[in-house]
PDB file of N, CA, C and O in Angstrom:
ATOM      1  N   MET A   1      15.498  -6.171 -11.830  1.00  0.00           N
ATOM      2  CA  MET A   1      14.453  -5.225 -12.055  1.00  0.00           C
ATOM      3  C   MET A   1      15.068  -3.916 -12.551  1.00  0.00           C
ATOM      4  O   MET A   1      15.973  -3.376 -11.914  1.00  0.00           O
ATOM      5  N   PRO A   2      14.593  -3.416 -13.660  1.00  0.00           N
ATOM      6  CA  PRO A   2      15.129  -2.128 -14.153  1.00  0.00           C
ATOM      7  C   PRO A   2      14.801  -1.009 -13.219  1.00  0.00           C
ATOM      8  O   PRO A   2      13.821  -1.069 -12.476  1.00  0.00           O
ATOM      9  N   VAL A   3      15.629   0.030 -13.252  1.00  0.00           N
ATOM     10  CA  VAL A   3      15.420   1.188 -12.373  1.00  0.00           C
ATOM     11  C   VAL A   3      14.079   1.846 -12.620  1.00  0.00           C
ATOM     12  O   VAL A   3      13.410   2.257 -11.672  1.00  0.00           O
ATOM     13  N   TRP A   4      13.675   1.954 -13.873  1.00  0.00           N
ATOM     14  CA  TRP A   4      12.397   2.609 -14.181  1.00  0.00           C
ATOM     15  C   TRP A   4      11.218   1.835 -13.563  1.00  0.00           C
ATOM     16  O   TRP A   4      10.238   2.436 -13.123  1.00  0.00           O
ATOM     17  N   ALA A   5      11.324   0.511 -13.535  1.00  0.00           N
ATOM     18  CA  ALA A   5      10.256  -0.279 -12.955  1.00  0.00           C
ATOM     19  C   ALA A   5      10.148  -0.065 -11.470  1.00  0.00           C
ATOM     20  O   ALA A   5       9.047  -0.033 -10.922  1.00  0.00           O
ATOM     21  N   LEU A   6      11.284   0.084 -10.809  1.00  0.00           N
ATOM     22  CA  LEU A   6      11.320   0.343  -9.375  1.00  0.00           C
ATOM     23  C   LEU A   6      10.703   1.718  -9.095  1.00  0.00           C
ATOM     24  O   LEU A   6       9.937   1.873  -8.144  1.00  0.00           O
ATOM     25  N   ILE A   7      11.033   2.702  -9.913  1.00  0.00           N
ATOM     26  CA  ILE A   7      10.496   4.042  -9.737  1.00  0.00           C
ATOM     27  C   ILE A   7       8.969   4.033  -9.923  1.00  0.00           C
ATOM     28  O   ILE A   7       8.255   4.651  -9.134  1.00  0.00           O
ATOM     29  N   VAL A   8       8.467   3.350 -10.942  1.00  0.00           N
ATOM     30  CA  VAL A   8       7.037   3.239 -11.158  1.00  0.00           C
ATOM     31  C   VAL A   8       6.352   2.560  -9.997  1.00  0.00           C
ATOM     32  O   VAL A   8       5.275   2.984  -9.577  1.00  0.00           O
ATOM     33  N   TRP A   9       6.964   1.501  -9.466  1.00  0.00           N
ATOM     34  CA  TRP A   9       6.429   0.752  -8.335  1.00  0.00           C
ATOM     35  C   TRP A   9       6.345   1.664  -7.108  1.00  0.00           C
ATOM     36  O   TRP A   9       5.350   1.647  -6.383  1.00  0.00           O
ATOM     37  N   LEU A  10       7.386   2.454  -6.881  1.00  0.00           N
ATOM     38  CA  LEU A  10       7.385   3.377  -5.736  1.00  0.00           C
ATOM     39  C   LEU A  10       6.337   4.450  -5.876  1.00  0.00           C
ATOM     40  O   LEU A  10       5.692   4.803  -4.888  1.00  0.00           O
ATOM     41  N   VAL A  11       6.140   4.986  -7.069  1.00  0.00           N
ATOM     42  CA  VAL A  11       5.118   5.996  -7.336  1.00  0.00           C
ATOM     43  C   VAL A  11       3.724   5.431  -7.117  1.00  0.00           C
ATOM     44  O   VAL A  11       2.876   6.071  -6.495  1.00  0.00           O
ATOM     45  N   ILE A  12       3.490   4.221  -7.635  1.00  0.00           N
ATOM     46  CA  ILE A  12       2.181   3.589  -7.453  1.00  0.00           C
ATOM     47  C   ILE A  12       1.912   3.304  -5.978  1.00  0.00           C
ATOM     48  O   ILE A  12       0.806   3.536  -5.489  1.00  0.00           O
ATOM     49  N   GLY A  13       2.919   2.802  -5.274  1.00  0.00           N
ATOM     50  CA  GLY A  13       2.736   2.521  -3.852  1.00  0.00           C
ATOM     51  C   GLY A  13       2.484   3.807  -3.058  1.00  0.00           C
ATOM     52  O   GLY A  13       1.639   3.832  -2.164  1.00  0.00           O
ATOM     53  N   GLY A  14       3.214   4.862  -3.385  1.00  0.00           N
ATOM     54  CA  GLY A  14       2.999   6.139  -2.697  1.00  0.00           C
ATOM     55  C   GLY A  14       1.613   6.705  -2.956  1.00  0.00           C
ATOM     56  O   GLY A  14       0.961   7.199  -2.036  1.00  0.00           O
ATOM     57  N   ALA A  15       1.160   6.638  -4.193  1.00  0.00           N
ATOM     58  CA  ALA A  15      -0.167   7.150  -4.548  1.00  0.00           C
ATOM     59  C   ALA A  15      -1.235   6.288  -3.846  1.00  0.00           C
ATOM     60  O   ALA A  15      -2.250   6.821  -3.397  1.00  0.00           O
ATOM     61  N   ALA A  16      -1.024   5.004  -3.749  1.00  0.00           N
ATOM     62  CA  ALA A  16      -1.966   4.119  -3.079  1.00  0.00           C
ATOM     63  C   ALA A  16      -2.047   4.448  -1.588  1.00  0.00           C
ATOM     64  O   ALA A  16      -3.132   4.448  -1.008  1.00  0.00           O
ATOM     65  N   GLY A  17      -0.905   4.726  -0.975  1.00  0.00           N
ATOM     66  CA  GLY A  17      -0.891   5.086   0.428  1.00  0.00           C
ATOM     67  C   GLY A  17      -1.610   6.391   0.692  1.00  0.00           C
ATOM     68  O   GLY A  17      -2.346   6.505   1.672  1.00  0.00           O
ATOM     69  N   TYR A  18      -1.409   7.383  -0.170  1.00  0.00           N
ATOM     70  CA  TYR A  18      -2.098   8.659  -0.047  1.00  0.00           C
ATOM     71  C   TYR A  18      -3.597   8.475  -0.161  1.00  0.00           C
ATOM     72  O   TYR A  18      -4.354   9.012   0.647  1.00  0.00           O
ATOM     73  N   LEU A  19      -4.033   7.718  -1.159  1.00  0.00           N
ATOM     74  CA  LEU A  19      -5.464   7.483  -1.370  1.00  0.00           C
ATOM     75  C   LEU A  19      -6.051   6.648  -0.229  1.00  0.00           C
ATOM     76  O   LEU A  19      -7.172   6.907   0.207  1.00  0.00           O
ATOM     77  N   ALA A  20      -5.325   5.674   0.246  1.00  0.00           N
ATOM     78  CA  ALA A  20      -5.807   4.807   1.349  1.00  0.00           C
ATOM     79  C   ALA A  20      -6.086   5.652   2.584  1.00  0.00           C
ATOM     80  O   ALA A  20      -7.104   5.468   3.251  1.00  0.00           O
ATOM     81  N   GLN A  21      -5.185   6.573   2.887  1.00  0.00           N
ATOM     82  CA  GLN A  21      -5.385   7.444   4.064  1.00  0.00           C
ATOM     83  C   GLN A  21      -6.636   8.293   3.884  1.00  0.00           C
ATOM     84  O   GLN A  21      -7.380   8.501   4.842  1.00  0.00           O
ATOM     85  N   ARG A  22      -6.882   8.785   2.675  1.00  0.00           N
ATOM     86  CA  ARG A  22      -8.079   9.595   2.419  1.00  0.00           C
ATOM     87  C   ARG A  22      -9.352   8.745   2.537  1.00  0.00           C
ATOM     88  O   ARG A  22     -10.380   9.239   3.000  1.00  0.00           O
ATOM     89  N   ILE A  23      -9.294   7.512   2.135  1.00  0.00           N
ATOM     90  CA  ILE A  23     -10.431   6.610   2.247  1.00  0.00           C
ATOM     91  C   ILE A  23     -10.694   6.289   3.715  1.00  0.00           C
ATOM     92  O   ILE A  23     -11.843   6.300   4.156  1.00  0.00           O
ATOM     93  N   MET A  24      -9.634   6.003   4.476  1.00  0.00           N
ATOM     94  CA  MET A  24      -9.809   5.626   5.897  1.00  0.00           C
ATOM     95  C   MET A  24     -10.204   6.845   6.741  1.00  0.00           C
ATOM     96  O   MET A  24     -10.880   6.695   7.759  1.00  0.00           O
ATOM     97  N   GLY A  25      -9.796   8.026   6.335  1.00  0.00           N
ATOM     98  CA  GLY A  25     -10.111   9.221   7.080  1.00  0.00           C
ATOM     99  C   GLY A  25      -9.376   9.257   8.432  1.00  0.00           C
ATOM    100  O   GLY A  25      -8.541   8.399   8.719  1.00  0.00           O
ATOM    101  N   GLY A  26      -9.702  10.264   9.252  1.00  0.00           N
ATOM    102  CA  GLY A  26      -9.095  10.361  10.545  1.00  0.00           C
ATOM    103  C   GLY A  26      -7.687  10.872  10.483  1.00  0.00           C
ATOM    104  O   GLY A  26      -7.208  11.320   9.442  1.00  0.00           O
ATOM    105  N   GLN A  27      -7.018  10.795  11.639  1.00  0.00           N
ATOM    106  CA  GLN A  27      -5.653  11.285  11.751  1.00  0.00           C
ATOM    107  C   GLN A  27      -4.675  10.318  11.076  1.00  0.00           C
ATOM    108  O   GLN A  27      -4.712   9.108  11.299  1.00  0.00           O
ATOM    109  N   SER A  28      -3.817  10.881  10.262  1.00  0.00           N
ATOM    110  CA  SER A  28      -2.794  10.071   9.584  1.00  0.00           C
ATOM    111  C   SER A  28      -1.754   9.629  10.602  1.00  0.00           C
ATOM    112  O   SER A  28      -1.257  10.454  11.369  1.00  0.00           O
ATOM    113  N   PRO A  29      -1.415   8.352  10.626  1.00  0.00           N
ATOM    114  CA  PRO A  29      -0.448   7.862  11.613  1.00  0.00           C
ATOM    115  C   PRO A  29       0.937   8.499  11.507  1.00  0.00           C
ATOM    116  O   PRO A  29       1.648   8.570  12.509  1.00  0.00           O
ATOM    117  N   GLY A  30       1.337   8.958  10.335  1.00  0.00           N
ATOM    118  CA  GLY A  30       2.689   9.470  10.158  1.00  0.00           C
ATOM    119  C   GLY A  30       2.754  10.646   9.185  1.00  0.00           C
ATOM    120  O   GLY A  30       3.813  10.932   8.626  1.00  0.00           O
ATOM    121  N   GLY A  31       1.641  11.320   8.984  1.00  0.00           N
ATOM    122  CA  GLY A  31       1.668  12.415   8.026  1.00  0.00           C
ATOM    123  C   GLY A  31       1.766  11.929   6.589  1.00  0.00           C
ATOM    124  O   GLY A  31       1.570  10.748   6.303  1.00  0.00           O
ATOM    125  N   LEU A  32       2.070  12.848   5.701  1.00  0.00           N
ATOM    126  CA  LEU A  32       2.160  12.508   4.278  1.00  0.00           C
ATOM    127  C   LEU A  32       3.226  11.453   4.036  1.00  0.00           C
ATOM    128  O   LEU A  32       3.011  10.495   3.293  1.00  0.00           O
ATOM    129  N   LEU A  33       4.387  11.640   4.675  1.00  0.00           N
ATOM    130  CA  LEU A  33       5.484  10.676   4.457  1.00  0.00           C
ATOM    131  C   LEU A  33       5.072   9.292   4.965  1.00  0.00           C
ATOM    132  O   LEU A  33       5.369   8.283   4.325  1.00  0.00           O
ATOM    133  N   GLY A  34       4.391   9.241   6.112  1.00  0.00           N
ATOM    134  CA  GLY A  34       3.898   7.980   6.623  1.00  0.00           C
ATOM    135  C   GLY A  34       2.920   7.305   5.666  1.00  0.00           C
ATOM    136  O   GLY A  34       2.956   6.088   5.482  1.00  0.00           O
ATOM    137  N   ASP A  35       2.033   8.118   5.051  1.00  0.00           N
ATOM    138  CA  ASP A  35       1.068   7.603   4.084  1.00  0.00           C
ATOM    139  C   ASP A  35       1.796   6.955   2.887  1.00  0.00           C
ATOM    140  O   ASP A  35       1.430   5.874   2.427  1.00  0.00           O
ATOM    141  N   LEU A  36       2.837   7.655   2.403  1.00  0.00           N
ATOM    142  CA  LEU A  36       3.586   7.147   1.281  1.00  0.00           C
ATOM    143  C   LEU A  36       4.307   5.860   1.623  1.00  0.00           C
ATOM    144  O   LEU A  36       4.326   4.925   0.822  1.00  0.00           O
ATOM    145  N   VAL A  37       4.901   5.802   2.808  1.00  0.00           N
ATOM    146  CA  VAL A  37       5.607   4.581   3.246  1.00  0.00           C
ATOM    147  C   VAL A  37       4.622   3.435   3.422  1.00  0.00           C
ATOM    148  O   VAL A  37       4.902   2.306   3.018  1.00  0.00           O
ATOM    149  N   LEU A  38       3.460   3.720   4.028  1.00  0.00           N
ATOM    150  CA  LEU A  38       2.438   2.642   4.194  1.00  0.00           C
ATOM    151  C   LEU A  38       1.962   2.140   2.832  1.00  0.00           C
ATOM    152  O   LEU A  38       1.701   0.949   2.662  1.00  0.00           O
ATOM    153  N   GLY A  39       1.853   3.051   1.866  1.00  0.00           N
ATOM    154  CA  GLY A  39       1.434   2.622   0.508  1.00  0.00           C
ATOM    155  C   GLY A  39       2.474   1.720  -0.130  1.00  0.00           C
ATOM    156  O   GLY A  39       2.132   0.718  -0.759  1.00  0.00           O
ATOM    157  N   ILE A  40       3.731   2.068   0.028  1.00  0.00           N
ATOM    158  CA  ILE A  40       4.780   1.238  -0.559  1.00  0.00           C
ATOM    159  C   ILE A  40       4.847  -0.120   0.145  1.00  0.00           C
ATOM    160  O   ILE A  40       4.968  -1.168  -0.490  1.00  0.00           O
ATOM    161  N   LEU A  41       4.766  -0.067   1.461  1.00  0.00           N
ATOM    162  CA  LEU A  41       4.739  -1.357   2.215  1.00  0.00           C
ATOM    163  C   LEU A  41       3.449  -2.131   1.887  1.00  0.00           C
ATOM    164  O   LEU A  41       3.459  -3.360   1.819  1.00  0.00           O
ATOM    165  N   GLY A  42       2.361  -1.411   1.690  1.00  0.00           N
ATOM    166  CA  GLY A  42       1.100  -2.076   1.307  1.00  0.00           C
ATOM    167  C   GLY A  42       1.212  -2.778  -0.020  1.00  0.00           C
ATOM    168  O   GLY A  42       0.636  -3.849  -0.210  1.00  0.00           O
ATOM    169  N   ALA A  43       1.944  -2.192  -0.936  1.00  0.00           N
ATOM    170  CA  ALA A  43       2.157  -2.850  -2.232  1.00  0.00           C
ATOM    171  C   ALA A  43       2.898  -4.169  -2.054  1.00  0.00           C
ATOM    172  O   ALA A  43       2.589  -5.156  -2.720  1.00  0.00           O
ATOM    173  N   VAL A  44       3.885  -4.181  -1.144  1.00  0.00           N
ATOM    174  CA  VAL A  44       4.621  -5.412  -0.865  1.00  0.00           C
ATOM    175  C   VAL A  44       3.726  -6.430  -0.199  1.00  0.00           C
ATOM    176  O   VAL A  44       3.694  -7.593  -0.601  1.00  0.00           O
ATOM    177  N   VAL A  45       2.982  -5.992   0.837  1.00  0.00           N
ATOM    178  CA  VAL A  45       2.094  -6.898   1.556  1.00  0.00           C
ATOM    179  C   VAL A  45       1.012  -7.440   0.619  1.00  0.00           C
ATOM    180  O   VAL A  45       0.746  -8.642   0.603  1.00  0.00           O
ATOM    181  N   GLY A  46       0.393  -6.551  -0.159  1.00  0.00           N
ATOM    182  CA  GLY A  46      -0.674  -7.020  -1.067  1.00  0.00           C
ATOM    183  C   GLY A  46      -0.139  -7.975  -2.121  1.00  0.00           C
ATOM    184  O   GLY A  46      -0.781  -8.982  -2.419  1.00  0.00           O
ATOM    185  N   GLY A  47       1.022  -7.681  -2.691  1.00  0.00           N
ATOM    186  CA  GLY A  47       1.620  -8.582  -3.682  1.00  0.00           C
ATOM    187  C   GLY A  47       1.969  -9.921  -3.100  1.00  0.00           C
ATOM    188  O   GLY A  47       1.761 -10.959  -3.727  1.00  0.00           O
ATOM    189  N   TYR A  48       2.515  -9.897  -1.868  1.00  0.00           N
ATOM    190  CA  TYR A  48       2.870 -11.152  -1.212  1.00  0.00           C
ATOM    191  C   TYR A  48       1.606 -11.970  -0.862  1.00  0.00           C
ATOM    192  O   TYR A  48       1.580 -13.190  -1.027  1.00  0.00           O
ATOM    193  N   GLY A  49       0.573 -11.277  -0.383  1.00  0.00           N
ATOM    194  CA  GLY A  49      -0.675 -11.954  -0.015  1.00  0.00           C
ATOM    195  C   GLY A  49      -1.314 -12.605  -1.230  1.00  0.00           C
ATOM    196  O   GLY A  49      -1.803 -13.732  -1.144  1.00  0.00           O
ATOM    197  N   LEU A  50      -1.316 -11.914  -2.354  1.00  0.00           N
ATOM    198  CA  LEU A  50      -1.919 -12.490  -3.581  1.00  0.00           C
ATOM    199  C   LEU A  50      -1.071 -13.673  -4.076  1.00  0.00           C
ATOM    200  O   LEU A  50      -1.616 -14.662  -4.567  1.00  0.00           O
ATOM    201  N   SER A  51       0.264 -13.573  -3.947  1.00  0.00           N
ATOM    202  CA  SER A  51       1.081 -14.713  -4.379  1.00  0.00           C
ATOM    203  C   SER A  51       0.828 -15.945  -3.515  1.00  0.00           C
ATOM    204  O   SER A  51       0.906 -17.075  -3.999  1.00  0.00           O
ATOM    205  N   LEU A  52       0.525 -15.724  -2.236  1.00  0.00           N
ATOM    206  CA  LEU A  52       0.188 -16.856  -1.355  1.00  0.00           C
ATOM    207  C   LEU A  52      -1.131 -17.521  -1.792  1.00  0.00           C
ATOM    208  O   LEU A  52      -1.330 -18.722  -1.606  1.00  0.00           O
ATOM    209  N   LEU A  53      -2.037 -16.695  -2.387  1.00  0.00           N
ATOM    210  CA  LEU A  53      -3.307 -17.214  -2.864  1.00  0.00           C
ATOM    211  C   LEU A  53      -3.170 -17.798  -4.284  1.00  0.00           C
ATOM    212  O   LEU A  53      -4.144 -18.309  -4.838  1.00  0.00           O
ATOM    213  N   GLY A  54      -1.970 -17.722  -4.868  1.00  0.00           N
ATOM    214  CA  GLY A  54      -1.752 -18.271  -6.197  1.00  0.00           C
ATOM    215  C   GLY A  54      -2.161 -17.340  -7.315  1.00  0.00           C
ATOM    216  O   GLY A  54      -2.316 -17.779  -8.455  1.00  0.00           O
ATOM    217  N   ILE A  55      -2.343 -16.050  -7.015  1.00  0.00           N
ATOM    218  CA  ILE A  55      -2.727 -15.078  -8.027  1.00  0.00           C
ATOM    219  C   ILE A  55      -1.474 -14.359  -8.508  1.00  0.00           C
ATOM    220  O   ILE A  55      -0.682 -13.848  -7.716  1.00  0.00           O
ATOM    221  N   SER A  56      -1.315 -14.336  -9.842  1.00  0.00           N
ATOM    222  CA  SER A  56      -0.141 -13.713 -10.440  1.00  0.00           C
ATOM    223  C   SER A  56      -0.245 -12.210 -10.352  1.00  0.00           C
ATOM    224  O   SER A  56      -1.345 -11.658 -10.367  1.00  0.00           O
ATOM    225  N   GLY A  57       0.879 -11.549 -10.260  1.00  0.00           N
ATOM    226  CA  GLY A  57       0.936 -10.082 -10.191  1.00  0.00           C
ATOM    227  C   GLY A  57       1.174  -9.409 -11.498  1.00  0.00           C
ATOM    228  O   GLY A  57       1.697  -8.295 -11.517  1.00  0.00           O
ATOM    229  N   ASN A  58       0.813 -10.034 -12.616  1.00  0.00           N
ATOM    230  CA  ASN A  58       1.061  -9.474 -13.933  1.00  0.00           C
ATOM    231  C   ASN A  58      -0.164  -8.828 -14.541  1.00  0.00           C
ATOM    232  O   ASN A  58      -0.448  -9.019 -15.724  1.00  0.00           O
ATOM    233  N   GLY A  59      -0.911  -8.047 -13.724  1.00  0.00           N
ATOM    234  CA  GLY A  59      -2.148  -7.502 -14.214  1.00  0.00           C
ATOM    235  C   GLY A  59      -2.050  -6.095 -14.768  1.00  0.00           C
ATOM    236  O   GLY A  59      -3.071  -5.526 -15.152  1.00  0.00           O
ATOM    237  N   GLY A  60      -0.866  -5.515 -14.825  1.00  0.00           N
ATOM    238  CA  GLY A  60      -0.697  -4.172 -15.341  1.00  0.00           C
ATOM    239  C   GLY A  60      -0.750  -3.123 -14.238  1.00  0.00           C
ATOM    240  O   GLY A  60      -0.802  -3.446 -13.051  1.00  0.00           O
ATOM    241  N   LEU A  61      -0.734  -1.884 -14.650  1.00  0.00           N
ATOM    242  CA  LEU A  61      -0.671  -0.770 -13.687  1.00  0.00           C
ATOM    243  C   LEU A  61      -1.897  -0.664 -12.820  1.00  0.00           C
ATOM    244  O   LEU A  61      -1.783  -0.423 -11.618  1.00  0.00           O
ATOM    245  N   VAL A  62      -3.076  -0.840 -13.402  1.00  0.00           N
ATOM    246  CA  VAL A  62      -4.307  -0.705 -12.623  1.00  0.00           C
ATOM    247  C   VAL A  62      -4.387  -1.784 -11.548  1.00  0.00           C
ATOM    248  O   VAL A  62      -4.708  -1.500 -10.394  1.00  0.00           O
ATOM    249  N   ALA A  63      -4.091  -3.029 -11.937  1.00  0.00           N
ATOM    250  CA  ALA A  63      -4.118  -4.122 -10.969  1.00  0.00           C
ATOM    251  C   ALA A  63      -3.079  -3.910  -9.892  1.00  0.00           C
ATOM    252  O   ALA A  63      -3.340  -4.176  -8.719  1.00  0.00           O
ATOM    253  N   THR A  64      -1.918  -3.439 -10.267  1.00  0.00           N
ATOM    254  CA  THR A  64      -0.851  -3.156  -9.299  1.00  0.00           C
ATOM    255  C   THR A  64      -1.311  -2.095  -8.303  1.00  0.00           C
ATOM    256  O   THR A  64      -1.067  -2.198  -7.100  1.00  0.00           O
ATOM    257  N   PHE A  65      -1.981  -1.076  -8.832  1.00  0.00           N
ATOM    258  CA  PHE A  65      -2.462   0.022  -7.945  1.00  0.00           C
ATOM    259  C   PHE A  65      -3.526  -0.528  -6.980  1.00  0.00           C
ATOM    260  O   PHE A  65      -3.502  -0.207  -5.792  1.00  0.00           O
ATOM    261  N   VAL A  66      -4.436  -1.334  -7.469  1.00  0.00           N
ATOM    262  CA  VAL A  66      -5.502  -1.895  -6.632  1.00  0.00           C
ATOM    263  C   VAL A  66      -4.885  -2.753  -5.522  1.00  0.00           C
ATOM    264  O   VAL A  66      -5.288  -2.653  -4.363  1.00  0.00           O
ATOM    265  N   VAL A  67      -3.921  -3.585  -5.873  1.00  0.00           N
ATOM    266  CA  VAL A  67      -3.253  -4.419  -4.881  1.00  0.00           C
ATOM    267  C   VAL A  67      -2.567  -3.564  -3.825  1.00  0.00           C
ATOM    268  O   VAL A  67      -2.686  -3.833  -2.629  1.00  0.00           O
ATOM    269  N   ALA A  68      -1.841  -2.522  -4.272  1.00  0.00           N
ATOM    270  CA  ALA A  68      -1.161  -1.624  -3.346  1.00  0.00           C
ATOM    271  C   ALA A  68      -2.164  -0.885  -2.443  1.00  0.00           C
ATOM    272  O   ALA A  68      -1.919  -0.696  -1.252  1.00  0.00           O
ATOM    273  N   LEU A  69      -3.275  -0.481  -3.022  1.00  0.00           N
ATOM    274  CA  LEU A  69      -4.315   0.212  -2.241  1.00  0.00           C
ATOM    275  C   LEU A  69      -4.895  -0.679  -1.166  1.00  0.00           C
ATOM    276  O   LEU A  69      -5.037  -0.254  -0.019  1.00  0.00           O
ATOM    277  N   VAL A  70      -5.232  -1.902  -1.516  1.00  0.00           N
ATOM    278  CA  VAL A  70      -5.785  -2.865  -0.544  1.00  0.00           C
ATOM    279  C   VAL A  70      -4.757  -3.140   0.570  1.00  0.00           C
ATOM    280  O   VAL A  70      -5.098  -3.173   1.752  1.00  0.00           O
ATOM    281  N   GLY A  71      -3.512  -3.333   0.169  1.00  0.00           N
ATOM    282  CA  GLY A  71      -2.456  -3.556   1.149  1.00  0.00           C
ATOM    283  C   GLY A  71      -2.270  -2.372   2.063  1.00  0.00           C
ATOM    284  O   GLY A  71      -2.068  -2.551   3.265  1.00  0.00           O
ATOM    285  N   ALA A  72      -2.331  -1.139   1.520  1.00  0.00           N
ATOM    286  CA  ALA A  72      -2.171   0.061   2.342  1.00  0.00           C
ATOM    287  C   ALA A  72      -3.362   0.207   3.275  1.00  0.00           C
ATOM    288  O   ALA A  72      -3.180   0.557   4.441  1.00  0.00           O
ATOM    289  N   LEU A  73      -4.552  -0.045   2.808  1.00  0.00           N
ATOM    290  CA  LEU A  73      -5.724   0.032   3.690  1.00  0.00           C
ATOM    291  C   LEU A  73      -5.587  -0.933   4.852  1.00  0.00           C
ATOM    292  O   LEU A  73      -5.904  -0.595   5.992  1.00  0.00           O
ATOM    293  N   LEU A  74      -5.109  -2.143   4.555  1.00  0.00           N
ATOM    294  CA  LEU A  74      -4.914  -3.140   5.607  1.00  0.00           C
ATOM    295  C   LEU A  74      -3.877  -2.673   6.609  1.00  0.00           C
ATOM    296  O   LEU A  74      -4.075  -2.803   7.817  1.00  0.00           O
ATOM    297  N   LEU A  75      -2.750  -2.119   6.107  1.00  0.00           N
ATOM    298  CA  LEU A  75      -1.688  -1.684   7.024  1.00  0.00           C
ATOM    299  C   LEU A  75      -2.160  -0.489   7.869  1.00  0.00           C
ATOM    300  O   LEU A  75      -1.836  -0.426   9.055  1.00  0.00           O
ATOM    301  N   ILE A  76      -2.902   0.441   7.304  1.00  0.00           N
ATOM    302  CA  ILE A  76      -3.392   1.563   8.081  1.00  0.00           C
ATOM    303  C   ILE A  76      -4.319   1.063   9.196  1.00  0.00           C
ATOM    304  O   ILE A  76      -4.258   1.541  10.329  1.00  0.00           O
ATOM    305  N   TRP A  77      -5.155   0.120   8.865  1.00  0.00           N
ATOM    306  CA  TRP A  77      -6.071  -0.455   9.850  1.00  0.00           C
ATOM    307  C   TRP A  77      -5.277  -1.094  10.984  1.00  0.00           C
ATOM    308  O   TRP A  77      -5.593  -0.882  12.155  1.00  0.00           O
ATOM    309  N   VAL A  78      -4.250  -1.874  10.649  1.00  0.00           N
ATOM    310  CA  VAL A  78      -3.430  -2.550  11.666  1.00  0.00           C
ATOM    311  C   VAL A  78      -2.695  -1.526  12.525  1.00  0.00           C
ATOM    312  O   VAL A  78      -2.639  -1.666  13.747  1.00  0.00           O
ATOM    313  N   VAL A  79      -2.134  -0.502  11.893  1.00  0.00           N
ATOM    314  CA  VAL A  79      -1.410   0.530  12.672  1.00  0.00           C
ATOM    315  C   VAL A  79      -2.356   1.218  13.639  1.00  0.00           C
ATOM    316  O   VAL A  79      -1.979   1.481  14.780  1.00  0.00           O
ATOM    317  N   ARG A  80      -3.573   1.516  13.212  1.00  0.00           N
ATOM    318  CA  ARG A  80      -4.535   2.155  14.113  1.00  0.00           C
ATOM    319  C   ARG A  80      -4.940   1.249  15.253  1.00  0.00           C
ATOM    320  O   ARG A  80      -5.131   1.705  16.381  1.00  0.00           O
ATOM    321  N   LEU A  81      -5.073  -0.047  14.959  1.00  0.00           N
ATOM    322  CA  LEU A  81      -5.400  -0.983  16.034  1.00  0.00           C
ATOM    323  C   LEU A  81      -4.280  -1.051  17.087  1.00  0.00           C
ATOM    324  O   LEU A  81      -4.538  -1.078  18.291  1.00  0.00           O
ATOM    325  N   LEU A  82      -3.040  -1.078  16.601  1.00  0.00           N
ATOM    326  CA  LEU A  82      -1.888  -1.132  17.507  1.00  0.00           C
ATOM    327  C   LEU A  82      -1.791   0.131  18.321  1.00  0.00           C
ATOM    328  O   LEU A  82      -1.503   0.071  19.516  1.00  0.00           O
ATOM    329  N   LYS A  83      -2.025   1.286  17.702  1.00  0.00           N
ATOM    330  CA  LYS A  83      -1.955   2.564  18.435  1.00  0.00           C
ATOM    331  C   LYS A  83      -3.068   2.664  19.460  1.00  0.00           C
ATOM    332  O   LYS A  83      -2.867   3.206  20.547  1.00  0.00           O
ATOM    333  N   LYS A  84      -4.247   2.142  19.121  1.00  0.00           N
ATOM    334  CA  LYS A  84      -5.388   2.216  20.026  1.00  0.00           C
ATOM    335  C   LYS A  84      -5.162   1.317  21.255  1.00  0.00           C
ATOM    336  O   LYS A  84      -5.577   1.678  22.356  1.00  0.00           O
ATOM    337  N   SER A  85      -4.527   0.182  21.091  1.00  0.00           N
ATOM    338  CA  SER A  85      -4.361  -0.756  22.158  1.00  0.00           C
ATOM    339  C   SER A  85      -3.204  -0.359  23.087  1.00  0.00           C
ATOM    340  O   SER A  85      -3.115  -0.855  24.210  1.00  0.00           O
ATOM    341  N   SER A  86      -2.330   0.524  22.629  1.00  0.00           N
ATOM    342  CA  SER A  86      -1.186   0.902  23.495  1.00  0.00           C
ATOM    343  C   SER A  86      -1.443   2.148  24.313  1.00  0.00           C
ATOM    344  O   SER A  86      -0.576   2.575  25.076  1.00  0.00           O
TER     345      SER A  86
END
């Protein structure tokens, strides 16, 4: 993977995490940095989940952003469930 592609992927994941936190509302689990990390991890989770469903990840920037956003929303939800139960 070229370095520029990794940088673009990190920026998209970070932006998705920021937007996901704004959509979910409430207290951010880890502040801005936590939002960015959840977005990047959400991109990984979303991409992996779609690959398990047999959906290719070659949809361009918009599709990549949507996948990262959905993954980040899912991760924020899970983190909040875990924090609530502890």
